[in-house]
PDB file of N, CA, C and O in Angstrom:
ATOM      1  N   MET A   1      15.872  23.015  -9.628  1.00  0.00           N
ATOM      2  CA  MET A   1      15.876  21.736  -8.941  1.00  0.00           C
ATOM      3  C   MET A   1      14.319  21.470  -8.422  1.00  0.00           C
ATOM      4  O   MET A   1      13.659  22.441  -8.052  1.00  0.00           O
ATOM      5  N   LEU A   2      13.829  20.323  -8.406  1.00  0.00           N
ATOM      6  CA  LEU A   2      12.541  19.942  -7.998  1.00  0.00           C
ATOM      7  C   LEU A   2      12.693  19.661  -6.717  1.00  0.00           C
ATOM      8  O   LEU A   2      13.486  18.779  -6.387  1.00  0.00           O
ATOM      9  N   GLU A   3      11.953  20.369  -5.770  1.00  0.00           N
ATOM     10  CA  GLU A   3      11.929  20.207  -4.363  1.00  0.00           C
ATOM     11  C   GLU A   3      10.448  19.595  -4.144  1.00  0.00           C
ATOM     12  O   GLU A   3       9.468  19.933  -4.808  1.00  0.00           O
ATOM     13  N   VAL A   4      10.447  18.651  -3.119  1.00  0.00           N
ATOM     14  CA  VAL A   4       9.365  18.144  -2.602  1.00  0.00           C
ATOM     15  C   VAL A   4       9.272  18.142  -1.014  1.00  0.00           C
ATOM     16  O   VAL A   4      10.202  18.387  -0.246  1.00  0.00           O
ATOM     17  N   LYS A   5       8.106  17.854  -0.713  1.00  0.00           N
ATOM     18  CA  LYS A   5       7.841  17.994   1.049  1.00  0.00           C
ATOM     19  C   LYS A   5       8.027  16.495   1.300  1.00  0.00           C
ATOM     20  O   LYS A   5       7.476  15.644   0.602  1.00  0.00           O
ATOM     21  N   CYS A   6       8.844  16.210   2.349  1.00  0.00           N
ATOM     22  CA  CYS A   6       8.857  15.046   3.072  1.00  0.00           C
ATOM     23  C   CYS A   6       7.302  14.544   3.486  1.00  0.00           C
ATOM     24  O   CYS A   6       6.481  15.327   3.965  1.00  0.00           O
ATOM     25  N   PRO A   7       7.069  13.365   3.274  1.00  0.00           N
ATOM     26  CA  PRO A   7       5.934  12.859   3.930  1.00  0.00           C
ATOM     27  C   PRO A   7       5.771  12.834   5.288  1.00  0.00           C
ATOM     28  O   PRO A   7       4.723  13.085   5.882  1.00  0.00           O
ATOM     29  N   THR A   8       6.925  12.498   5.817  1.00  0.00           N
ATOM     30  CA  THR A   8       6.956  12.300   7.269  1.00  0.00           C
ATOM     31  C   THR A   8       6.976  13.591   8.150  1.00  0.00           C
ATOM     32  O   THR A   8       6.162  13.756   9.058  1.00  0.00           O
ATOM     33  N   CYS A   9       8.009  14.553   7.815  1.00  0.00           N
ATOM     34  CA  CYS A   9       8.133  15.594   8.625  1.00  0.00           C
ATOM     35  C   CYS A   9       7.676  16.920   8.048  1.00  0.00           C
ATOM     36  O   CYS A   9       7.536  17.914   8.762  1.00  0.00           O
ATOM     37  N   GLY A  10       7.428  16.917   6.632  1.00  0.00           N
ATOM     38  CA  GLY A  10       7.186  18.025   6.136  1.00  0.00           C
ATOM     39  C   GLY A  10       8.014  18.997   5.658  1.00  0.00           C
ATOM     40  O   GLY A  10       7.623  20.071   5.202  1.00  0.00           O
ATOM     41  N   ARG A  11       9.304  18.597   5.765  1.00  0.00           N
ATOM     42  CA  ARG A  11      10.607  19.567   5.414  1.00  0.00           C
ATOM     43  C   ARG A  11      10.802  19.445   3.821  1.00  0.00           C
ATOM     44  O   ARG A  11      10.774  18.355   3.250  1.00  0.00           O
ATOM     45  N   MET A  12      11.015  20.758   3.112  1.00  0.00           N
ATOM     46  CA  MET A  12      11.321  20.519   1.794  1.00  0.00           C
ATOM     47  C   MET A  12      12.702  20.132   1.593  1.00  0.00           C
ATOM     48  O   MET A  12      13.653  20.652   2.177  1.00  0.00           O
ATOM     49  N   VAL A  13      12.790  18.975   0.541  1.00  0.00           N
ATOM     50  CA  VAL A  13      14.038  18.424   0.256  1.00  0.00           C
ATOM     51  C   VAL A  13      14.109  18.359  -1.073  1.00  0.00           C
ATOM     52  O   VAL A  13      13.049  18.086  -1.635  1.00  0.00           O
ATOM     53  N   VAL A  14      15.214  18.562  -1.856  1.00  0.00           N
ATOM     54  CA  VAL A  14      15.629  18.390  -3.291  1.00  0.00           C
ATOM     55  C   VAL A  14      15.402  16.810  -3.554  1.00  0.00           C
ATOM     56  O   VAL A  14      15.691  15.900  -2.778  1.00  0.00           O
ATOM     57  N   TYR A  15      14.895  16.718  -4.664  1.00  0.00           N
ATOM     58  CA  TYR A  15      14.268  15.373  -5.149  1.00  0.00           C
ATOM     59  C   TYR A  15      15.291  14.551  -5.810  1.00  0.00           C
ATOM     60  O   TYR A  15      15.491  13.380  -5.489  1.00  0.00           O
ATOM     61  N   SER A  16      15.961  15.187  -6.763  1.00  0.00           N
ATOM     62  CA  SER A  16      17.056  14.394  -7.393  1.00  0.00           C
ATOM     63  C   SER A  16      18.179  14.360  -6.746  1.00  0.00           C
ATOM     64  O   SER A  16      18.584  15.307  -6.071  1.00  0.00           O
ATOM     65  N   GLY A  17      18.859  13.146  -6.904  1.00  0.00           N
ATOM     66  CA  GLY A  17      19.978  12.740  -6.139  1.00  0.00           C
ATOM     67  C   GLY A  17      20.060  12.517  -4.551  1.00  0.00           C
ATOM     68  O   GLY A  17      21.056  12.485  -3.828  1.00  0.00           O
ATOM     69  N   ASN A  18      18.695  12.370  -4.233  1.00  0.00           N
ATOM     70  CA  ASN A  18      18.463  12.130  -2.764  1.00  0.00           C
ATOM     71  C   ASN A  18      18.004  10.683  -2.570  1.00  0.00           C
ATOM     72  O   ASN A  18      16.922  10.249  -2.964  1.00  0.00           O
ATOM     73  N   GLU A  19      19.040   9.909  -1.853  1.00  0.00           N
ATOM     74  CA  GLU A  19      18.847   8.526  -1.833  1.00  0.00           C
ATOM     75  C   GLU A  19      17.593   8.067  -1.205  1.00  0.00           C
ATOM     76  O   GLU A  19      17.068   6.992  -1.491  1.00  0.00           O
ATOM     77  N   PHE A  20      17.116   8.919  -0.327  1.00  0.00           N
ATOM     78  CA  PHE A  20      15.980   8.721   0.658  1.00  0.00           C
ATOM     79  C   PHE A  20      14.531   9.175   0.129  1.00  0.00           C
ATOM     80  O   PHE A  20      13.525   9.089   0.833  1.00  0.00           O
ATOM     81  N   ARG A  21      14.534   9.705  -1.284  1.00  0.00           N
ATOM     82  CA  ARG A  21      13.473  10.352  -1.740  1.00  0.00           C
ATOM     83  C   ARG A  21      12.086   9.333  -1.693  1.00  0.00           C
ATOM     84  O   ARG A  21      12.187   8.109  -1.765  1.00  0.00           O
ATOM     85  N   PRO A  22      10.896   9.987  -1.572  1.00  0.00           N
ATOM     86  CA  PRO A  22      11.004  11.320  -1.208  1.00  0.00           C
ATOM     87  C   PRO A  22      10.781  11.661   0.119  1.00  0.00           C
ATOM     88  O   PRO A  22       9.923  12.485   0.434  1.00  0.00           O
ATOM     89  N   PHE A  23      11.557  11.036   0.992  1.00  0.00           N
ATOM     90  CA  PHE A  23      11.796  11.495   2.275  1.00  0.00           C
ATOM     91  C   PHE A  23      12.939  12.196   2.316  1.00  0.00           C
ATOM     92  O   PHE A  23      13.756  12.031   1.410  1.00  0.00           O
ATOM     93  N   CYS A  24      13.197  13.085   3.354  1.00  0.00           N
ATOM     94  CA  CYS A  24      14.683  13.862   3.681  1.00  0.00           C
ATOM     95  C   CYS A  24      15.474  13.100   4.319  1.00  0.00           C
ATOM     96  O   CYS A  24      16.626  13.534   4.293  1.00  0.00           O
ATOM     97  N   SER A  25      15.333  12.011   4.961  1.00  0.00           N
ATOM     98  CA  SER A  25      16.214  11.614   5.447  1.00  0.00           C
ATOM     99  C   SER A  25      15.955   9.717   5.785  1.00  0.00           C
ATOM    100  O   SER A  25      14.855   9.163   5.767  1.00  0.00           O
ATOM    101  N   GLU A  26      17.167   9.103   6.042  1.00  0.00           N
ATOM    102  CA  GLU A  26      16.736   7.824   6.487  1.00  0.00           C
ATOM    103  C   GLU A  26      15.921   7.693   7.775  1.00  0.00           C
ATOM    104  O   GLU A  26      15.219   6.687   7.891  1.00  0.00           O
ATOM    105  N   ARG A  27      15.937   8.510   8.656  1.00  0.00           N
ATOM    106  CA  ARG A  27      15.104   8.381   9.994  1.00  0.00           C
ATOM    107  C   ARG A  27      13.605   8.645   9.347  1.00  0.00           C
ATOM    108  O   ARG A  27      12.824   7.729   9.601  1.00  0.00           O
ATOM    109  N   CYS A  28      13.195   9.453   8.758  1.00  0.00           N
ATOM    110  CA  CYS A  28      11.790   9.900   8.109  1.00  0.00           C
ATOM    111  C   CYS A  28      11.311   8.572   7.387  1.00  0.00           C
ATOM    112  O   CYS A  28      10.201   8.077   7.584  1.00  0.00           O
ATOM    113  N   LYS A  29      12.158   8.108   6.627  1.00  0.00           N
ATOM    114  CA  LYS A  29      11.868   6.939   5.787  1.00  0.00           C
ATOM    115  C   LYS A  29      11.456   5.697   6.689  1.00  0.00           C
ATOM    116  O   LYS A  29      10.372   5.132   6.551  1.00  0.00           O
ATOM    117  N   LEU A  30      12.511   5.281   7.719  1.00  0.00           N
ATOM    118  CA  LEU A  30      12.139   4.307   8.565  1.00  0.00           C
ATOM    119  C   LEU A  30      10.934   4.505   9.408  1.00  0.00           C
ATOM    120  O   LEU A  30      10.172   3.566   9.637  1.00  0.00           O
ATOM    121  N   LEU A  31      10.737   5.718   9.885  1.00  0.00           N
ATOM    122  CA  LEU A  31       9.520   6.138  10.618  1.00  0.00           C
ATOM    123  C   LEU A  31       8.334   5.801   9.791  1.00  0.00           C
ATOM    124  O   LEU A  31       7.386   5.242  10.342  1.00  0.00           O
ATOM    125  N   ASP A  32       8.292   6.063   8.613  1.00  0.00           N
ATOM    126  CA  ASP A  32       7.094   5.891   7.404  1.00  0.00           C
ATOM    127  C   ASP A  32       6.916   4.290   7.620  1.00  0.00           C
ATOM    128  O   ASP A  32       5.933   3.895   8.247  1.00  0.00           O
ATOM    129  N   PHE A  33       7.907   3.326   7.081  1.00  0.00           N
ATOM    130  CA  PHE A  33       7.885   1.994   7.274  1.00  0.00           C
ATOM    131  C   PHE A  33       7.578   1.585   8.241  1.00  0.00           C
ATOM    132  O   PHE A  33       6.686   0.755   8.065  1.00  0.00           O
ATOM    133  N   GLY A  34       7.880   1.729   9.449  1.00  0.00           N
ATOM    134  CA  GLY A  34       7.364   1.574  10.735  1.00  0.00           C
ATOM    135  C   GLY A  34       6.087   1.536  11.084  1.00  0.00           C
ATOM    136  O   GLY A  34       5.539   0.661  11.754  1.00  0.00           O
ATOM    137  N   ALA A  35       5.399   2.928  10.415  1.00  0.00           N
ATOM    138  CA  ALA A  35       3.972   3.178  10.462  1.00  0.00           C
ATOM    139  C   ALA A  35       3.138   2.124   9.812  1.00  0.00           C
ATOM    140  O   ALA A  35       2.229   1.543  10.405  1.00  0.00           O
ATOM    141  N   TRP A  36       3.493   1.886   8.514  1.00  0.00           N
ATOM    142  CA  TRP A  36       2.970   0.759   7.537  1.00  0.00           C
ATOM    143  C   TRP A  36       3.020  -0.572   8.378  1.00  0.00           C
ATOM    144  O   TRP A  36       2.020  -1.266   8.568  1.00  0.00           O
ATOM    145  N   ALA A  37       4.239  -0.857   8.851  1.00  0.00           N
ATOM    146  CA  ALA A  37       4.509  -2.412   9.720  1.00  0.00           C
ATOM    147  C   ALA A  37       3.488  -2.431  10.973  1.00  0.00           C
ATOM    148  O   ALA A  37       3.112  -3.508  11.435  1.00  0.00           O
ATOM    149  N   ASN A  38       3.097  -1.320  11.451  1.00  0.00           N
ATOM    150  CA  ASN A  38       2.168  -1.227  12.785  1.00  0.00           C
ATOM    151  C   ASN A  38       0.815  -1.210  12.207  1.00  0.00           C
ATOM    152  O   ASN A  38      -0.058  -1.061  13.061  1.00  0.00           O
ATOM    153  N   GLU A  39       0.366  -1.330  10.902  1.00  0.00           N
ATOM    154  CA  GLU A  39      -0.732  -1.034  10.327  1.00  0.00           C
ATOM    155  C   GLU A  39      -1.352   0.290  10.663  1.00  0.00           C
ATOM    156  O   GLU A  39      -2.566   0.320  10.869  1.00  0.00           O
ATOM    157  N   GLU A  40      -0.608   1.435  10.742  1.00  0.00           N
ATOM    158  CA  GLU A  40      -1.218   2.601  11.050  1.00  0.00           C
ATOM    159  C   GLU A  40      -2.037   3.211  10.061  1.00  0.00           C
ATOM    160  O   GLU A  40      -3.085   3.847  10.177  1.00  0.00           O
ATOM    161  N   PHE A  41      -1.225   2.835   8.863  1.00  0.00           N
ATOM    162  CA  PHE A  41      -1.824   3.117   7.544  1.00  0.00           C
ATOM    163  C   PHE A  41      -2.682   2.106   6.944  1.00  0.00           C
ATOM    164  O   PHE A  41      -2.288   0.944   6.846  1.00  0.00           O
ATOM    165  N   ALA A  42      -3.817   2.469   6.541  1.00  0.00           N
ATOM    166  CA  ALA A  42      -4.658   1.427   5.693  1.00  0.00           C
ATOM    167  C   ALA A  42      -5.535   1.802   4.711  1.00  0.00           C
ATOM    168  O   ALA A  42      -6.221   2.804   4.913  1.00  0.00           O
ATOM    169  N   LEU A  43      -5.682   1.003   3.368  1.00  0.00           N
ATOM    170  CA  LEU A  43      -6.444   1.359   2.656  1.00  0.00           C
ATOM    171  C   LEU A  43      -8.077   1.189   2.825  1.00  0.00           C
ATOM    172  O   LEU A  43      -8.363   0.147   3.415  1.00  0.00           O
ATOM    173  N   PRO A  44      -8.835   1.729   2.561  1.00  0.00           N
ATOM    174  CA  PRO A  44     -10.388   1.774   3.014  1.00  0.00           C
ATOM    175  C   PRO A  44     -10.832   0.516   2.514  1.00  0.00           C
ATOM    176  O   PRO A  44     -10.509   0.313   1.343  1.00  0.00           O
ATOM    177  N   THR A  45     -11.491  -0.396   3.083  1.00  0.00           N
ATOM    178  CA  THR A  45     -12.311  -1.489   2.518  1.00  0.00           C
ATOM    179  C   THR A  45     -13.594  -1.514   3.054  1.00  0.00           C
ATOM    180  O   THR A  45     -13.949  -0.883   4.050  1.00  0.00           O
ATOM    181  N   GLN A  46     -14.352  -2.323   2.314  1.00  0.00           N
ATOM    182  CA  GLN A  46     -15.831  -2.547   2.764  1.00  0.00           C
ATOM    183  C   GLN A  46     -16.011  -4.000   2.752  1.00  0.00           C
ATOM    184  O   GLN A  46     -16.118  -4.603   1.684  1.00  0.00           O
ATOM    185  N   ASP A  47     -16.052  -4.640   3.977  1.00  0.00           N
ATOM    186  CA  ASP A  47     -16.457  -6.011   4.102  1.00  0.00           C
ATOM    187  C   ASP A  47     -17.784  -6.243   3.707  1.00  0.00           C
ATOM    188  O   ASP A  47     -18.736  -5.514   3.987  1.00  0.00           O
ATOM    189  N   THR A  48     -17.822  -7.337   3.010  1.00  0.00           N
ATOM    190  CA  THR A  48     -19.092  -7.883   2.375  1.00  0.00           C
ATOM    191  C   THR A  48     -19.006  -9.356   2.584  1.00  0.00           C
ATOM    192  O   THR A  48     -17.980  -9.952   2.258  1.00  0.00           O
ATOM    193  N   ALA A  49     -20.047  -9.991   3.121  1.00  0.00           N
ATOM    194  CA  ALA A  49     -20.126 -11.677   2.965  1.00  0.00           C
ATOM    195  C   ALA A  49     -20.413 -12.037   1.645  1.00  0.00           C
ATOM    196  O   ALA A  49     -21.118 -11.323   0.931  1.00  0.00           O
ATOM    197  N   LEU A  50     -19.957 -13.012   1.295  1.00  0.00           N
ATOM    198  CA  LEU A  50     -20.507 -13.612  -0.046  1.00  0.00           C
ATOM    199  C   LEU A  50     -21.621 -14.134   0.036  1.00  0.00           C
ATOM    200  O   LEU A  50     -21.809 -14.739   1.091  1.00  0.00           O
ATOM    201  N   SER A  51     -22.578 -14.130  -0.804  1.00  0.00           N
ATOM    202  CA  SER A  51     -23.947 -14.903  -0.885  1.00  0.00           C
ATOM    203  C   SER A  51     -23.586 -16.228  -1.421  1.00  0.00           C
ATOM    204  O   SER A  51     -22.537 -16.498  -2.006  1.00  0.00           O
ATOM    205  N   GLU A  52     -24.604 -17.058  -1.151  1.00  0.00           N
ATOM    206  CA  GLU A  52     -24.346 -18.763  -1.538  1.00  0.00           C
ATOM    207  C   GLU A  52     -24.515 -18.695  -3.228  1.00  0.00           C
ATOM    208  O   GLU A  52     -24.031 -19.556  -3.963  1.00  0.00           O
ATOM    209  N   GLU A  53     -25.107 -17.792  -3.603  1.00  0.00           N
ATOM    210  CA  GLU A  53     -24.739 -17.568  -5.364  1.00  0.00           C
ATOM    211  C   GLU A  53     -23.407 -17.319  -5.468  1.00  0.00           C
ATOM    212  O   GLU A  53     -22.743 -18.107  -6.142  1.00  0.00           O
ATOM    213  N   ASP A  54     -22.759 -16.200  -4.838  1.00  0.00           N
ATOM    214  CA  ASP A  54     -21.450 -16.111  -5.010  1.00  0.00           C
ATOM    215  C   ASP A  54     -20.587 -17.301  -4.952  1.00  0.00           C
ATOM    216  O   ASP A  54     -19.844 -17.661  -5.865  1.00  0.00           O
ATOM    217  N   LEU A  55     -20.749 -17.955  -3.687  1.00  0.00           N
ATOM    218  CA  LEU A  55     -19.858 -19.131  -3.526  1.00  0.00           C
ATOM    219  C   LEU A  55     -19.827 -20.352  -4.720  1.00  0.00           C
ATOM    220  O   LEU A  55     -18.892 -21.007  -5.179  1.00  0.00           O
ATOM    221  N   GLU A  56     -21.192 -20.348  -4.986  1.00  0.00           N
ATOM    222  CA  GLU A  56     -21.587 -21.367  -6.176  1.00  0.00           C
ATOM    223  C   GLU A  56     -20.831 -20.908  -7.220  1.00  0.00           C
ATOM    224  O   GLU A  56     -20.113 -21.765  -7.735  1.00  0.00           O
ATOM    225  N   GLN A  57     -20.772 -19.570  -7.783  1.00  0.00           N
ATOM    226  CA  GLN A  57     -20.231 -19.281  -8.883  1.00  0.00           C
ATOM    227  C   GLN A  57     -18.805 -19.513  -8.784  1.00  0.00           C
ATOM    228  O   GLN A  57     -18.285 -20.104  -9.731  1.00  0.00           O
ATOM    229  N   ILE A  58     -18.021 -19.130  -7.736  1.00  0.00           N
ATOM    230  CA  ILE A  58     -16.608 -19.209  -7.485  1.00  0.00           C
ATOM    231  C   ILE A  58     -16.258 -20.912  -7.605  1.00  0.00           C
ATOM    232  O   ILE A  58     -15.208 -21.257  -8.147  1.00  0.00           O
ATOM    233  N   GLU A  59     -17.110 -21.818  -7.119  1.00  0.00           N
ATOM    234  CA  GLU A  59     -16.798 -23.199  -7.202  1.00  0.00           C
ATOM    235  C   GLU A  59     -16.745 -23.620  -8.500  1.00  0.00           C
ATOM    236  O   GLU A  59     -15.881 -24.406  -8.886  1.00  0.00           O
ATOM    237  N   LYS A  60     -17.809 -23.050  -9.387  1.00  0.00           N
ATOM    238  CA  LYS A  60     -18.005 -23.339 -10.640  1.00  0.00           C
ATOM    239  C   LYS A  60     -16.822 -23.091 -11.522  1.00  0.00           C
ATOM    240  O   LYS A  60     -16.405 -23.908 -12.344  1.00  0.00           O
ATOM    241  N   VAL A  61     -16.217 -21.702 -11.258  1.00  0.00           N
ATOM    242  CA  VAL A  61     -15.041 -21.303 -11.959  1.00  0.00           C
ATOM    243  C   VAL A  61     -13.867 -22.216 -11.545  1.00  0.00           C
ATOM    244  O   VAL A  61     -13.054 -22.625 -12.373  1.00  0.00           O
ATOM    245  N   LEU A  62     -13.819 -22.464 -10.470  1.00  0.00           N
ATOM    246  CA  LEU A  62     -12.548 -23.374 -10.172  1.00  0.00           C
ATOM    247  C   LEU A  62     -12.647 -24.800 -10.712  1.00  0.00           C
ATOM    248  O   LEU A  62     -11.692 -25.452 -11.133  1.00  0.00           O
ATOM    249  N   LYS A  63     -13.829 -25.175 -10.654  1.00  0.00           N
ATOM    250  CA  LYS A  63     -13.872 -26.571 -11.243  1.00  0.00           C
ATOM    251  C   LYS A  63     -13.731 -26.359 -12.716  1.00  0.00           C
ATOM    252  O   LYS A  63     -13.017 -27.238 -13.198  1.00  0.00           O
ATOM    253  N   GLU A  64     -14.138 -25.550 -13.546  1.00  0.00           N
ATOM    254  CA  GLU A  64     -13.796 -25.433 -15.171  1.00  0.00           C
ATOM    255  C   GLU A  64     -12.296 -25.200 -15.211  1.00  0.00           C
ATOM    256  O   GLU A  64     -11.615 -25.647 -16.134  1.00  0.00           O
ATOM    257  N   LYS A  65     -11.774 -24.487 -14.188  1.00  0.00           N
ATOM    258  CA  LYS A  65     -10.212 -24.145 -14.380  1.00  0.00           C
ATOM    259  C   LYS A  65      -9.289 -25.614 -14.230  1.00  0.00           C
ATOM    260  O   LYS A  65      -8.226 -25.820 -14.815  1.00  0.00           O
ATOM    261  N   SER A  66      -9.878 -26.421 -13.436  1.00  0.00           N
ATOM    262  CA  SER A  66      -9.193 -27.678 -12.866  1.00  0.00           C
ATOM    263  C   SER A  66      -9.627 -28.752 -13.849  1.00  0.00           C
ATOM    264  O   SER A  66      -9.270 -29.890 -13.544  1.00  0.00           O
ATOM    265  N   ASN A  67     -10.283 -28.623 -14.897  1.00  0.00           N
ATOM    266  CA  ASN A  67     -10.848 -29.470 -15.885  1.00  0.00           C
ATOM    267  C   ASN A  67     -10.026 -29.124 -17.149  1.00  0.00           C
ATOM    268  O   ASN A  67     -10.213 -29.781 -18.173  1.00  0.00           O
ATOM    269  N   LEU A  68      -9.186 -28.189 -17.119  1.00  0.00           N
ATOM    270  CA  LEU A  68      -8.425 -27.700 -18.238  1.00  0.00           C
ATOM    271  C   LEU A  68      -7.356 -28.584 -18.448  1.00  0.00           C
ATOM    272  O   LEU A  68      -6.554 -28.377 -19.359  1.00  0.00           O
TER     273      LEU A  68
END
């Protein structure tokens, strides 16, 4: 039987037949969901401002699509 570590509490749990997989319980699943909802987890991003050239290119593409 395949066992995995619960991402929330770290407890080892059988994967197959577990309705909360990969979590060990509904509690751990809801804790993880709550963390995502509160934006405690985030994917790294790099904020960059668009240049005038970028904006012109976007406008050009949008105009071409609207003419189809």
